[in-house]
N, C-alpha and C positions, 0 to 999 in steps of 0.2 A: 457709536462714534460716527461723526461726519467730518470729513477732511475737506476743506475748502482751499482751493488753489488757484491763484491766478497767474501762474507761471512767471513770477517776477524773481528771477534768479539772478543774484549777483555775480560779478566776475570771478569770484572765489568759489563759485559752485554752490553757495548757500542760497537756499530758497527763503527769501525774506517774507513772502506773502503767505506762508503756511499758517492756516488757521484750523484748529481742531476743536469741534464741539464735544464736550465730554459730559454733558447732562446737567440738569438743575441750574440752567443759566451760566454754566461755567465754560469758558473757552480757553484754549492755549493758543498763544501767538507770539510773534516777535515784536521787540519793542521799537518805539520811535523816540526821538527827543522829547515829544510832547508828554511821554510817560514818566519824565525825570522826577517831578515832584511827587508822584504817587509811589514810585519805587523807593526814593529817598525815605519817605514817610514810613513805608513798610520796613525797610532796613533798620531804621532808628528805633522803631518800636519792637522789632524782633531780637535785636541785639542789646537792648538796654541792660541786662544782667551780666553781659560779658566784660571781662576786665580789660577793656581797651579804652583809651582816652582818659578822661578825668576819673579821679578816685571815686568809688561808690559810697553813698551814704550808708552807715551801719543800721540805722533805725528808720528808714524810709524807702519807699520804692524809687528806684533811680529813674531818671529821666531818659528819654531816647538817646541812643549812642550818637553823639555829634561827631565822633571820630569815623564811625562807619557811614553816617550819613554823608560826610564830606566825600568819603571814598566812592559812594554809589553815584554821587553828583559828577565826579571826575570821570567815572567810566562811562556816563551817559552824555558826557560833554561834546563827543564828536572829535576830541583832540587826542584821546588816550591812544598810546602806541599798542596796548594790549588789546583793544576791541573798539568797535564802532558803537554808535548809538542804537544800531539795529541788532545787536548781538545779545540782548538779555531775553532769554525766554520766559514768558509770563503766563500766570493763570489770572484770567480777569473774570470776576463775578459780575455779570451784566446786571444782576439784581441790585448789588450796591451801587452800581453807577446810577441807576434810576432813582435810588434813594439819597444820592448825594454823598455817599460814603466812598472811602477809598476802594476803587474797583479791583486794584492789584492785590491778590491775597497769597501769591506764591511766586518766586522768581529764582532763576539760575542764570548767571552770566557765563559766556564762553569766551576765553581768552586764547590769543595766539601767543605761543611760546617758541620763539626761534631758539633751536638747541643744536648740539652736536653729538654724534655717537662716533667716537674715534675720529676718523678723517673725514666723515660724511655729514654735511649739514642737513638737518632734518627740521620738521614742524611738529610740535606737540600741542595738544589742546589741553586747557585747563578750566574745568567748571569752578566758579568762584562767587563769593558773596551770595550764598544760597539762604533763602529765607522763606518762611511760611507764617502767615498771620495765625496767632495762637489757636483761635477757635476753628480754623481749618486743618489743624494738624491731624495726623493719623488717618488721613483720607487717602494716602497714596499719591498726593499731587506732585511731589519732588520726584517720585519714581516715574510718573508719566512724563514729566518735564526731562528727565535724563534719558529715558528710553526712546521717547518719540520725537524729541526736539534737540537736545544737546548732542547726544551720541550720533545721530544722522547727520547733523550740521558739521560736527567735528570731522567726521569721515569725508564729507563733501569738500571740506577745506583742505584735505590732504594730510590731516594730522594723524601720524601713524601710532600715537600714544596718548592716552589722557592721564593727567596727574592731578592730585588735589591734596592739600592738607585739610585735616578735618577731624569730626567727632570720631573717637575710637570705635572701631568696628562698623559703624554705620554704613559706610560706603561699600563694605563687602557684599552687601545685598544687591549691588549694582555691577558686580563683575570686577571689583578692584582689589588688588593685593598690594602689600607693601613692597615695593621694589625700587624705590629711589631714596636718596637722603639728601637734606640740606647740609651746608657746611656747618661744622661744630662752632659753637659760641665760646670764644675765649675772651676773658676780660683782663683789663690792665688799669691799675690804679695811677691816678695823676701824681701821687707821692713817689711811685716808683720810676717815673720819667726823669732822667737826668736834666736839671734846670739849665737854662742859658748861662753861659759864663757871665760874671759880672763885668768882665772886661770887654764884652762884646757890645756893640752899639744896637745891633739888631740881628735877628736870625739871618743866616747866610741863604736859606732857602725859604721863600715866601709863598703863602697860599692866597689864591684870588678865586672868586666864583667864575666858573666856566661861562662863556658866551657862545653864540652860534659859530663865531669865528673859530672856536676851538674844536668844533665837531670833527673835522677830518683828523686831528691829532688824536682824539679819543677813539675814533673809529680804528685807527692804526694800532693802537695800543690794547684793543680788545677784539680785533678781528681773529686773531690766534690766541685763545685764552691760555693755553699751556706755555706760551712764550713769555708773555708779560703779566697777565692778570692772575693766573694761578700756575706759577711755573714749576709744575710736576706733571706727571702722567695721569691726569684725570681722563676717562674715557668717555664720560657722559656729563653734559653740563649745558648751561644756558648761553646763548650768543647775544651779545649786545649789537643791535643793528643800527643803521642811520636813523630809522624811525624812532628808536627808543631814545637815542641821544637828542634829537630834535624835540621830543616831548620833555624829557627830564631837564634839559639845559634851558629850553626856551617856552615851549607851548604851555606848559603846566603852570607857568607863572602869569599867564595872560588874564585869568579871571579868578584870582585867589579870592575866597569868600570868608575864610575863617582861619583860626590858628592850626587848624588841622590839615590844611592844603600845603602842598609844596614841602613835604616832609623829607624829601631827599635832595640834599645839596651836593653838587659836584665842584670840587676844588681843583684848579690847575696849580701844580707845584712848579714854581719858577726858580731859577737861579738869580738870586737877589743881585748879583753883580751886573749881569747883562739882561735879565728878564726873560731868558730863554726858557721854554717849557721843557721840563724834564720828567714830568710824571703827573698823576692825578690821584685824587682820593674822592671817594663818595661817602658822605656822612648822612646817616638816616636818624630821624627822631620819631619814627613811626610807632614802634612797639617796645615797652619795657626799657626805655632809656636809650641814649644815643649809641649808634652802632656804625662802625667803619665797615661798610658792605663791599668796598673795592679799594684797592691800592695797587698801583702799578708804577714802575719807573722805566724810562726809556733805555735803550741800549748805550752802554758805557757809563751810565749813572749808577753809583753804588749806594746800597742800602745803609751801609755803615756811616756814610756821609749825610744822608737825608732823613733818615727814619725819625730820629729823636726831635729834629727841628719841625718836621711835618706834625708828629703827634703832639707836641706842645701847642701848636696852634689849633689843632683839632680839639683839643680840650678846652681852649679858649672859646672857639665857636660853639661848642656843645654847652658850655655854661651860660653863654649869651643867649642861646635859644631857649635854654631852661628859664632864664629870667623873663624873656618875652612870653613864654607860655604861661608863666605864673601871673604876670600882669594881665594877660587876656583872660585868664581864669578868673581873676579878681573882678574884672569888668562884667564877665558872664554871670558871676554869682550876684553881683548887685542888681542885675535885672531879673533874677529868678526869685519869685516869691516863696518857693518851696524850700529854699535853703536857709538854714539858721543863721543868725547874725553871727554866732559864735564860730562858725566855720569859716568865715570870710577873713582873709589877710587885712589888716588894718590900713595898709597903705602900699603904695607902689614901691616904696623904699623897703618895706618888710619883705615883699615878694622878691625884689632883687637881692636882698641880703640872704634870703632863703636859698638862692641859687648860687651864691658865692661861698662855698664851703671854706672853713679855716684850712690853712695848710695841712693841718694834722688830720682833717676829716676826709675820709675816702670819697673820691668822685671817679666813677668808672666809665671807661669806654669799652663797649663790646666790640671785639675784632671778629668779623666773619671771614676769616681766611684759613685755608688748610694748614694743618700742623707743619707741613713742609714748606709753606710760603716763607721767603726770606725774611719778611716783617716779624713772623712768629719766631722763627729761629733766632734772630738777632735778639729779640726780648728775653728768650731763654726762660729762666724760672720767673721772670716778671709777668709772663703770659700764663694766666690761670684758666684751665679748662672748666666750662660750665657743664660739660657733659658728665656722665656717671664714670667715665674713665678717659685717660688721656689719649687713648688710641681709638676711641668710639667716634662715629659720625655724628651729626646732628640729627634733628627730628626726621623720622621716616615720613615718606610720602606715599599716599595710595597711588597706584599705578594700574592702568588698564590697557592691555595689548589685545584688542579684540581679535585681530588677525594676525597671527605669528607669520603666515606666508607673506602677507603685505609688508610687515615690518622687516622681515629678514631680506626680502627682495630689495627694499629701500637701501638698506645698509650693506647690501652684498659686497661692494668694493672693500669695505673694511674687514669683513670676514675673510675674504680671500687673501687680503694682506696679511692677516694674522696666520693664516695656514702657511702662507709662503715664508714668513719670517721664522717659523719653527722648523728646523731641519728634519725634525721627527714627523712632521706632517706635509711638508712641502711636496707637492706634486701627487698627494694621495688620492686614490680613487675608492669610493665606498658609498654605501647608502646608510644614512641615519634614520633609524625609525624610532619614534618617541610615541609612547602610549599614554594618553591622559586619563584613561579609564572611561570617561564619559564626557559628553559635551555640556558645558555649564555656561551660565550667563557670564560674558566676558571672554568667550572662546568661540571661534566659528567652527571648530572641529573637535573630534575625539582624540585626535593625535596629529602628528606631523611627520612627513618624510622630506628629508634633504638628500638629494643625489649629488654627489661630488665626483667630477671626473678630472684627473690630473690638477687637482687643487681649485678647480673652478666649479662653483655652485650653479649646475645647469638646470635644477629643477627643485622648486620648494613648493610643497602643496599639503593641504589638509589631508590626513590619512586616518584610516581606522584599522585597528588590530584585526586581521582576518581570523576566521574560525580555524581550527586545526585541519579540517577538510580543505579549505581554501588554500591554507599554507602549503599542504601536501600537493595540491594541484599546481600551485605556483612553482614548487621545486621541480615537478615533472616537466613543466614548460621550459624552465631554465636548462634542463638536461637535454631536452630536444634541441634547443638553441646551441648548446655546446656542440653537439654532433654536427648541425648545419654549418657552424662557423670553424670547423676544423680544430676542435679541442679547446676553444676559447671557454675560459673559466666562468661559472655563475658569478654574479655580483657579490662582493664582500658586504655584509650586512651587519651593522651594529645596532643593538637594542638598548633602549633605556625606557624607564618609566617614571612618570612624574604625577603626583597628586595633582588634581585639577588646580590650575592657576600658579602652581609653584614654579613652573618653567619660566614664568615672568622674572622670578628672582634670579635665574641663571642668565636669562638675556640681557637683563640690565647690569649685571656684574655685582649685584648685591651679595650673593652667595656663591660659593664654588660648588662644583659638583659634589665633592666629598661632604661639605657642610649640609647640602640639601639631602643627600642619602642618610646622614646621620640624624637630621631633624625630623625627617618624615619616613615612617616605616613603608610607606608605598613607593618611595623613591628607590631606584636602582639603575645599575649599568651593567651590561651583560659581561664585559670583561675590561681588561687594562686599556685595550685599543679603543674601546667606546669612551671611556673616561678621557683618554689622551685627546681624541678629536673634539669632544665637548669642551674640555677645559681650554683647548687652544682657541677654538671659536668663541667661547664665552668665559674669559677669565674673570675672576674677581677684581673689581676696579673701584677707584674713588669717583665720587659724584662732585659736582660744583653746580648745584641747583640754586638759582635765585628766584624765589617764588612771589615775592611782594614787590615787583618792579612796576606796579601800576599805582 
């Protein structure tokens, strides 16, 4: 392996000039905008079988995924709020390049995910839109991209956690554990929404597309997610930054190329009488039908007054977008020689009619709000959970916390706040010693020690369980210190054990201490006090992760 480095480091700490020769004419490097067409081609070919975008033919090989080609093009546009055009880690086959073939044979992009952990704002990293050309698979290329490019760059950018949705089990080999969850999917039928009164001339509250002038209003309603966006006590979630709103509201519309671009529309909800902004809703058409991904109202505005009016209009916009997509699909099929004539809609009228279901025909919106969100509570039984159970979260997300000490030091103010809020742990002094049995991929150490003095986390560091001989020697040292300090007691030590990587589930609040002990035979806590401190520091909490914000 040869590493070439021109010391071209960005302001975020990311070394964009890093090039690694891995043999047989293959090199790993970071992207530029000039790679867009080749990456787009690779993504389209690699995901042709995935159920995204257009319906797949039953008796023919599907074409490249236009849906994900559009996504890759956006990510490399230089306008995305998730990444720059330099943040795709690539494997290039220089032999292909010489032969005029696509030189890009594997790729992984790295996204910046602004997030919060309780009261602390943090940054997560997300590997995304990962692909390998079929003939290059099973050669460990994605493994090398993850370990030698993506993870070091994510660390350099200050990401304290990486997350990814993806193939079941696959990412465990890279040090990932299921530790976060998306919001649950809840559907509502248009037939269940109370219609506008026949005596009303128009809706009291009106929706319009957001513009750049609305960005300050959107920032205000999303800067504290638990106040407006998800008004409940979610302790881990995504933050919507000014960069996000600039991209979603304006920049993403600058170079729309096909029907799969600009699939997230943000609407401002206004008081029809005065035009005053009272809230917003985000409608996405990206995956598996229309989805309301965000809904928030300003202070003093009541969901009982606004919700049904807004939902009626969101259904209209969703149906209109479906008609547009069917029309675009018709035009696309007309230019595709591989599509059978019988598969084509016969006219634009037919496409439009297909999108306008009869009053009795169900047309669903998926609501991605927490069950405690006022919109879901107001709908009551009209809101039908798509999860396996009404109280279950959405899809699980792979999560990697490579350095527990770094993560915990970053969120220390939140951890100390939790200790102080619980009268049973306020002002506590103790040492938490956690044994992870062995060092594995995705962990910097074999264990962890957290030293707490009067409710303050004064030291957090990797720790390894000492031998019985070393533990005995340590106790003797403490006895000597007791005598020197006039009878001062040895530190109170609480022990716990966690199977490798399972501590991640406790840190993120996915599982409680008791649930982890019950689920894994290796997990244990030495006594009630150990469980008390661990549960106070790391309670089981809700998550509000938005992962498709690109």
